[in-house]
N, C-alpha and C positions, 0 to 999 in steps of 0.2 A: 629517246622520245622527246618531243617538244613540250614546253610548259603549258600549252593550251589544250592538252588532251582532255577528252570528255569521258565521263563515266556512263555506262549503259543504264537506262531507266528500267530496272528490273524489280523494284520494290512496290508491291501493291498496297492498297489502303490498310489492310489488316496488318501487314508487316510493319508499316510505318507507325501505326497505333501501338503495336506491341513493342516496338523499340522504345517508345516513351514510357509505357506502363512497365515494361520489363526492367528499365533502368531505375525507375522510382520505387517500385513495389518490393524492393529487396531488403536491404538492411533497415530501412525505415520502419518496417513492421515486425521484423524478426530479430533485430539486434538492439535497436535504440529504445524500445518501450521501457526496458528496465531502468535505464538512466533517466528517462523523462519522468517516469512515475516516482522514482526516488526523490526527485527535486520538486515536482509540481503536483503530485497526487493525482486525483481524477482530472485536474485541469490539464493534464498531459494531452488529453484528447483535444482540448482547445488549442494547444500549441501546434498540433498538426493542422488544424483548420486555419489558424492564422498564417502558417507557412504556405498553405495552399492558396489562400487569398492573395498573399504577396506574389506568389508565383503566377497567379492568374493574370495580374496586370502585365507582367512581362510576356506571358504567353500570347496575349492579345497583340502586343507590339511585334513579337516575333512572327506571328501569323501574317500580319500585313507585310512586313519586310520579306518574309519567305516567299509569299506569292508574287511579289514584285521582282525579287532577285533569287530565283531557285538555283542557288549555286552551292557546291560542296564547300563546307566550312562554316555554315550557319552563322551564329552570332559574331564570330570573328570577321567573316566576310562583310556583314552588314555594318559593323563598326568601322572597319577599314574603308569601306566605300563611302560612308557618310562623314566620318570624323577625320579621315586621313590616316596615313601609314604609321604615324607615331602612336596614336591610340589603337590602331590596328595591331601594332606589335604588342602593346600592353594587353589588349583583349585576347589576341591569339595565344600568347604565352600563358596568360592566366587561365584561359579556357583549356588549353592543352595540358598544363600542369595540374589544373583543378580536376580534370577528368582522370589523369594518371593517379593522383592522390585518391580520388573516389574509387577507382578500379582496385587499387591496393587495399582500400578499406573493405570493399565488397569481398575480395578474395580472403582477407583476414576473417571476415564473418563466415565465409564458406568453410574456412579451415576449422573454425570453432564448431560448426555443425557436424562436419565429418568426424572431428575428434570426439564429439559426443556419441557418435555412432560406433566408431571402431576403437576409440581409446588409444590413439597413436602416441608413441613416445617422443620426447624432446630430442633435438638433434644438435650436436656440437661439431662445428667445422673449424678446427684450429681455435683461435681466440673468440670466434663468433658462436654464440649459443642461440639456437632457434627453438622457440616453443613448438609444440606439436601443431598448433593452429597455423603458425607462420610456415612451417614446413609443408603442410598440406596446401596452404594458400599459394605457395610458390609453384607447386606441381599443377594446381588448378589454373594459375595464370598462364603457364606454358601451354596448357591444353587449349584455353580459349584464345590465346594469341594465335595459335596454329589454326583454329577454326576460322578466325577472321582472315587469316592469310589466304584461305581457300576461296573467299569471295562473298560479296554482300548478299547474293541470292541464297546461298547456303545458310548464312547468318540469319536472314529474315525468316527462312523456313524453320530454323531451330527456335527462334524467338516465338513464333506462333505456337509451337508445341509446348514450350516451357510456360509461357504466360497463360495459355488456356488451361493447362493442368494446374497451375498455381491458383488461378481464380476459382477453379473447382474445389480445391482443397480448402481455401479460405471460406468458400461458401458453406461447405460441410461443417467447418468449425463454428461459423457464425450461427447456423441453425441449432447446433447442439448447445452453444453458449446461450442463445436466447431462451431455450427450454429450461435452462438452469439459472437464468439471470434473476438478480434481486436488486432492485433499485436502491435499497437501503445500503448496499455495499458501496455505493458511490458517495456516501456521506462520511465526513464532511467533504463537499465538493472542493472547497478551498481550504486545506489545512493551514495552520499558522505558518506564515512565510511563503506560502505557495504562490500567492499573487505576484510577489516580487520576482519570482523565478520564471514567470511565463515567457517573457521575451528572451532571457538568456537560454531557456530550454528550446524555444523556437529557433534560435540561432544554431543550436546543436543539431536539431532534427532536420534542419533545412537541407542537409545533404540528401534527404529522401526525395527532394524535388529537382534533381539535376537533369532528369531525363527528357523533359518536354522540349527544351530548346535543342537538345541533341537530335531531335527529329529533323530539324532544319539543317543539321550538319550533313545529312544525306539527301537533302532536297533535290539535288541534281540527279538522284537515282530513283525518285518517286514518280510513279505514273500519275499524270494529270495533277501536278502539284498545286495548281490554282484552286482545285476543289478538295483534294485529299489532305493537303498540308494543314490548313486551319482545323479541319475536323480532327486530325491526329493530335495536333499540338494542344488545342483547347480541350478536346475530349479526354486526353490522357490526364490532364491536370484535374478536371472535374471528377473523373472516375476514381483516380487514386486518392484524392482528398476525401471523397465519400467513403471509400474502403477503409482508409486510415481511421477516420473518426468513428465509424460504425464498429469496426473490429476492436478498437481499443476500448470503447465504451462497453461492448459486450464482454470483453476480457475482464475488465475491472468489476463489472456487475456479477460475473459468474464465479470468480475465484477471489480469494483474499488479496488485498493490495500488497501485503507483505511477501506473497509468493512472486509477485511481478517485480517489485523494486530491486534494483541492482542485480538483476539476473539476466545475463546475455541470452539465455535460452529459455526465457520465461514462457513463451508460447508453447514450447514442447512439453514442459512440465504441467502447464495449465490443461493442455489437451489430454495428457495422461490422467489427470485428476477428473476431468469432465467425462471422458469416455469410459473411465473406470466405474462410473455409476451404472453402466449398462452391461448386460451380458446376453449372449446369444447361444442358446443350447448349452448353457453352463460355462461358456468361455468369457472371461473378463476382457472387455474391449479397451481397457486402459492401454495395453501394449500396442493395440492397433492405432489408437489415437496418437500415442507417442510417435509411432512410426510414420503415420501420415503427415503430421506437422513437422517432423524432422525432415521428411522428404520435401515438404513445402519450403522449409528454411534453406535446404540445399538448392532447390530450384530458384528460389528468390534471389539469394546472393549470387548464384551462378549467372542468372539472366541479367542482373544489374551489371556485373563485371563484363559480360559478353557485349551488351549494348554500349557500355562506356568505352570499351576498347575499340569497337567499331567506329564510334563517333570521334574519339580523340585522334585516331589515325587519319580520319577525313579532314579534321581541322589542320593537322600537320601538313596534309596534302595541299590544302588551300593556301597555307602560308608559303609553301614552296612555289605554288603557282604565281603568287604575288611577289615573290622574291624577298619576303621577310626572312625566310631561311633559304638555304640553297635549293634551287629548282631540281637538283639531282635527286632529291627525295621524292620527286613526282614520277619516278620511273615506274611504269606499269608492267606488271608481270605478264610475260607473253602468253602464258597458259591460263592463269586464273583471272586476269584483267583487274587486279587490285593494286593499289599503291603499296607494294610489299615492303619497300624501304621505310615508308612512314610507319607501317605497322610494326616493323622490327625495332625502330627507335623508340616508339611508344611503349612497346613491350619491355624494353630494357629499363625505361624509367619506372614502370610499374614494379618491376622486380626490385630495383634499388629502394624505392619508397617503402615497399613491403618489408624489406630487410631492416631498415633503420627506424621505422615509425611504430607507434602504438595505435590502438584502436581509436582513441579519442582524437589524437593528433591528426591521423589520416582523415577522419570524418570532418573535423572543423576546418582543416586546411582546404579541403575540397569545397566546403561551404563558402568560406571567405573569398576565395578566388572566383567562384561563380557569381557571388553577389556583386563583385566588381564588374564582371562582364555584363550582368543583367542591368546594372545601373547605366552603363555605357550604351547598352542596346536600346534602352528607352530614350536616351538622349539622341541616339542615332535616328530613331523614328521622327523625333521632333525636327531634326535638321533636314531630313528628307522631305517632310511635309512642307516646311517653310521654304526651302530652296527650290522644291519642285523641279528637279533636274529632268532633262529630256530622257524619256524612256521609263520613268518611274510611274508605272501604271499597275498598282496592285489589284488583284482580283478580290481581295478582302480588305476592308478598311476598319481601323479601330473605332469603336463607338465612343462617344463623349470625348472626342479629341478637343483640347490637349490634356484634359484632366487625367486620363488613364496613363499616358506615358510619364507625366510629371509625378503622379503618385507612385508609379512603378519605380522610377529612379530614386525618389526620396526614401521609400521604404527599403529598397535594396541596400543603399548605402548606409542607412541608419541601423539596420540589423547587424552590420559588422561590429558596431560598438559593443555588442553584448557577447562577443567571442573572447576567449582567453587572450590576454595581451601578448603572450609568447607567439600564439598563432597569428595574430594580427601583424606582429613584427616580422615573422617569417614570410607572410603573404606580401607585406610591404616591400621586403627585400626582393621578392620575385618581380614585383611591379617596377621597382627601380632598375632591376636588371633588364627588364623588357624595354624600358625607355632608353637605357644606355646601349642596348643591343641595336636598337634602331639608329641611334645617332652615330655609333661607331662602326657598324657593319651594314645594316640593311639600307640605310639612307643612300649609300653609293650604288645600290642595285635596283631599288624600287623605282617604278616608272609612273605610278598614278598618284595624284595629289589628294584626292578626296573631294567630296561635294562641298564641305564646309570651307575649305581653303579657296575653292573657286568662287563660292558665294561671297566671301570676304573680299577677294580681289576685284570682283565685279562691282563692289560698293566701296572701293578704296577711298573715293573722295568724300564719302559720307561718314565713314567709320573713323575712330581714333587711329592715329599713326601707330600706336602700340599694337593694336589688333592686326593691322596690315603687316607690320614688321614681324610679329609672331608667326603669322601664316607663312611668310617667306623664309624665315629663319630656319624652320624645320622642314622645308619643302624637300622632296627627294632630289638627290643629285643625279640619279639615273633617269629622271623624268624627261619630258619633252624639251627640246632645245628651244630657248626663248631669245628672240632677236628684238631688242628695244629700239625704237626710232623716236627721238625727241623731235617734235614738229612745231613750227611756228609760222612759216611762210608758205602760203598756198602756192606761190609761184614755183617752188622747188619740191613741194610735197610728193608729187607723182614719181619723180626720179628716185628720191630717197626710199619711198615705200616700195618701189619696184625692186630696188637693190636688196632691201631687207627681206622682202617676200621671196625673192629668188633663193637667197641663202637659207631661209627657213624651210622652203620647199625641199631643198636638197638634204636638209637635216631632219625631215619629217617633224618640223617644229612649229612654233607659233610666233606670230608677229605681235609685239606689244607696242602700240602707238600711244605716245604720251605727249600731251601739251602742258607745259609748265607756265602758267599764267602769272606774270609778275604783278605783285600787289605792293603799293607804296608802304614804307615802314610805318607811316602814320595811320594806316588803315588795318584794322584787325582782319585776320583771315576769315573769321566767322562772319564779319560784316560784309566782306567781299562776296562770300558765298550767298548770303541772304539777298544781296542786291543783284545777283545774277551776273557778276562781272565776268564770269567765265563762259557765258552762254555761247558766244561766238566760237569758242574753241571746239564745241561739240560738232559744229558743222564741218570744221576742218577734219576732225577725227572720223566723222562718218564718211567723208570723201575718201580719206586714207583707207578706211576699212573696205570700202567698195573696190578700190584699186588693188589692195592686197588680195582680196578674195578671187580676183581673176586668175591668180596663180594657184588657187585651190588650197590655200593655207588658212588655218584658223587665225582670227584676229581678236585681240583684247585691247580695249581703249581706256585711257585714264586721263583725267584732267587734274593737275596738281596746282593748287594755289600756294604761292610761296613769296616771301619777302626777298628771297635770293633768286638769281636767274641761272647763270651757267653752273654754279656749284651744285645746284639742285639736281642736275643731270646725273651726277655720280651717286647721290643718295637714292635717286629713283631707280638706277640700275641695280642697286642692292635691294631696295624695297620690293621690286617686282621680279627679282630673281633672274635678271638677264644673264645669258651666257655670252651675248655679244651686243654691242651698241653701235648703231649706224647713225652718223650725224653729219651735218654740213659744216663748212667753215668759211671764215671771212679773211680779210687781208691781214689784220694785225690787231692786237689789243693788249692792254695791261703792261706795255713796255717790255714784253717778252716775245720777240718775233719768232714765229714758227713753232708755236706750242699750243696744243689742244687744251692745256690747263692754264689757268691764270697763275700769276706769281704766288698769290696766297694759297691757291689750291695745290700748287707744286710743293709748297712747304708742308702741307697738311695731309695730303692724300696719296694713296697708291691707286692703281686702276682696279676697280672691283670686278671687271670682266674684260674680255677682248673688245677693242675699239676699232671701228673703221671710220675714218674721217674723210668725207667726200667733197671735193671741189668740183662743182657741177658746171661743166661746159657742154652738157648734153649727155644723155644716157645711151651710149652706144658701146656694146660689149663685143663687137665683132672681132676686133684686133686688140689683144691685151699684151702689154709689155710689162715684164716683171724683172727689174734689175735686182741683183742679189750678190752679196759677198758671204753668204752663209750665216748671217746673224740670226738670233732667236726669233726676231719679229718677222724675218723672211719666211719662216715656217708658216706663219699665219698668211702671209702674202701668197704663198704657194697654195694653201688650202682654199683661199678665196678664189684664186685663178681656176683651180680644179672645179669648184662648185659652179662658177659662172660658165665655164666651158661645158659642163654637163647640162646646165639649164638652157643655155643659148647657142651652144655649138661654136663657141668662140675659138679663134686661132690664137695660140699663146706663143709669145716669143720670150726667151730668157736671155738676159744680158749680164755679162760679168766683165768688169774692167780690171785688167791685170798688167803687170810689167812683162810677164812671160806668157805669150799666147798659148803655147802648148800646155804649160802647167795650168793656165786658166781654163782651157778647154777640158782638160782632165778633171779639174775640180767641178766645173759646171755640169758635165755629163753625169758625174757621180751624184751631185746634188739633185739634179733633175730626176734621176732614177729613184733616189731615196724618197722624194716628195711626190711621186706619182705623175711626173711630167716628162717622162722619158721620150714621149713622142712630140714634145714641143720643139719649136725651132731654136737652135742654139746659136748665140751670137757672143763672141769674145772679142773685146777691143782693147787697145792700149791708149795711153794718153790721159787727158784730163777727164775725170769722171763726169763732171757736170756737162761738159760738151758732148761726150759720147751719149749720155742719156738724152740730151736734147735732140741729137741727130736721130737716135733710134725712135724717139717719140713722134717724129714727123710722120711715120707710117702707122702709128697706133691710134686707137680711139679711146683707150683707157690705160693709164699708167698706174700700176699697183706696186707700192713700195713700202718697205718696212720702216718703222719709226726707230727712234733711239732712246736710250735711257740716260742721255747726257744730262748732268745736273744743271740747275738754274744758273748759277754763277758762271759756269763754264760756257754756257750758251750766250750769256750776255757779253762775256769778254771776247770769246772766239767767233761768235756768229755761227753760221751753219753752212756746211759745204754744199748741200743740195738745195737749200731753200730757194735760191734764185731761179733755178731751172723749173721748179715746181710752179712758179708763177709765169714763166715764159712759155712753157709748152702750150700748144693749142688744144690738146685733148684734155679730157677730164682726168683728175688725179684722185686716187684712193690710197690713203695712208693707213697702214695696219699696225696696231700695237697690242701686244698680248697682255692679258691680266698678269699683274705682278705686284709684289711688295717691294718697297724701297726704303732703306734707312734714311734718316735725316741727313747723314753725311753724304750719301749717294745723291740725294736730291740737290744738295748745295754744291758739291764739288765733284760729282761723278764725271768720269771722262767720256762716258757714252759707250765704251766697249765692254762687253761682258767677258768673263773668263774664257769662254769658248768662242768668242767672236774675233775675227781678224781685225786688227786696228789699222786704219788708214789704207787698207788694200782694196777697198771696194765700197760700194754705196751703203752697205749696212753699218759702217762705222760712224757715219755722220748724219744721215737724214733725220729730220725732226718733223714732228706733227704740227701742221699749221694751226693757227689759233682761230677759234670762233670769234667773230667780231660782232658784238651786240649793237654796234653803231651802223652796221651794214646788213640789215635783215634781208635785203634782196639777194645777197650773196649765198645764203644758205640757212639751214635750219639748225645749226649746231647749238646756238644759244636760244632757247625759247624766250619769246618776249610776250608782252601782254597782247592778247588777241582782241 
């Protein structure tokens, strides 16, 4: 299956709402009240309210992003789209691992309640000892992973039954609790030391609020997401926060605080006590109350785990679709229509976490990882609003922008400080891993850059160089192909931009047109910007943009003010992430004939990308001549010839000069077949290489030839075998040199022949790249000059 498969929209509004409620209303009310009350007393109810308020800010941001981009993956997808794949990797892994931790926590709680019901024994497997709760939790995890494997529709239907039943049970308990409530039981509201515990306890119980954003993880499967998504996200937070606060207040007002504190099954014992005050026909209802709330605990923890497994597998699915992880995880089950591999991997992680973690570690790890995601999600909303990318048209908009997302981001990150240091360290390790995962693996595969990077690049001349460099340093290597064109001379702009656009069109890439305006050393760059010294450059770039767009390619333009001229081209290629640079050249410069780099640049730099250097004698690609002796740069010559042939229907002739015609023909035919030019005309000659090229070029309109890596001193002493013919031929010349690193020794004394390159047997052993001439701007655009 392909990576762009879509999921069916089979979740209705009630199913979407219950996914959020079902995830949140589990361990938060049935497992954590004991820990919260032990540390904060009656203020424990306030910790749940504070957690709900913090969650509400993010819920508002998630609702806007969800209605604008209803895609499977939720928070991960929004962060990845807005902030780029580096932060996308961090948010994706944090969200995925956070939900896996939370699912393991819920199943642990599920095991505690089942154990209270049946009294299961502990289990020992070799050196591994499992408590009864863990053993039961593992069995439950397998059950719910299997349920999710069958499909979202079945899962949504199960959530409806579980959540509605659960709300009914909690409603019965609340009514009985209110009938026995005593406000005096809530005093003192703030026991000694309780106030200082409010935020730390909020951080612990925040795991109870992980469900609302997970609704957006299945946004691609929700019917009418523009209307139903905000209702489900915001509604679930408001409903659950109200239930938490009311339920906990009633619990503490109806039973002694000591019964609740440090008791993981406090609500069950409280129900037994409260219902035991009543009897019907002589039957004590205490056992009934115990059974009802025990059932409620089972349903709550089960529904939380079920919804979390559903959402975490969808996040994994979205990461595969964006190639953060392998797209093979996106394989859709032919019968059930679910990303079954994602579900299987997520299930395996849940089992591992359940085996090695304890209740508090699982809960707080889930909280920290989600708080990281929530903070990034609020920042993502700000980026989307400010950048206003094409197609961003949310059906719901956050009120009181930008205060809501700013507060949401600050409170999410700030709450992390109140978690145990060990858990923060563990979560930080996951975050570092996610960043390294992107840089070492995903960067080679990811294709999208993110709205933030595009926004920075569009304002590169206004923003600090550090910001522009940061945006390009981490840009995806698997993204769109970028062809940079340094422009200065309007007379040759059209031919250069046409060449670049043709190559970009063949690579489904983008043209990056750059004008580097030279500023005198005596003038600061900021002063030059303020006096509009570069205004004329914009007219040139607008013309170039219009010319490139005739090829149907995207165009990006930049004006760079610099005290340097030619040297800035290489920095610009790095800054703007160029895969290829197309530039013009002049007669000679810097005392180094026949070189596209100055003497100083030769000593200091390697080529940051592939370079094509064009001597313009008219842009005619109808008959292309490619001389070759099999050197590395001739691979680029062949690639360029193939692209031009595909774009313009060019006739390509290959030339090889050899002492033995038969051996030369055998070599050239094999080389042509290897480089996709088997149908090109083959021409093998003997004699003087320079003369044979000149003769063959008489029938050509464009000569495409590979450059050399001969060092500076070698060229100055020995000259160049092919340089003269490059000036003498009547057709245009295009020299190709591949991206490469060179040592200082190679730059100074290199012979020009690589280990795999034939020396002195053909044209690739000697040709050099002609120099951009700043003193002859009419000859080409290789060295940008002041416009």
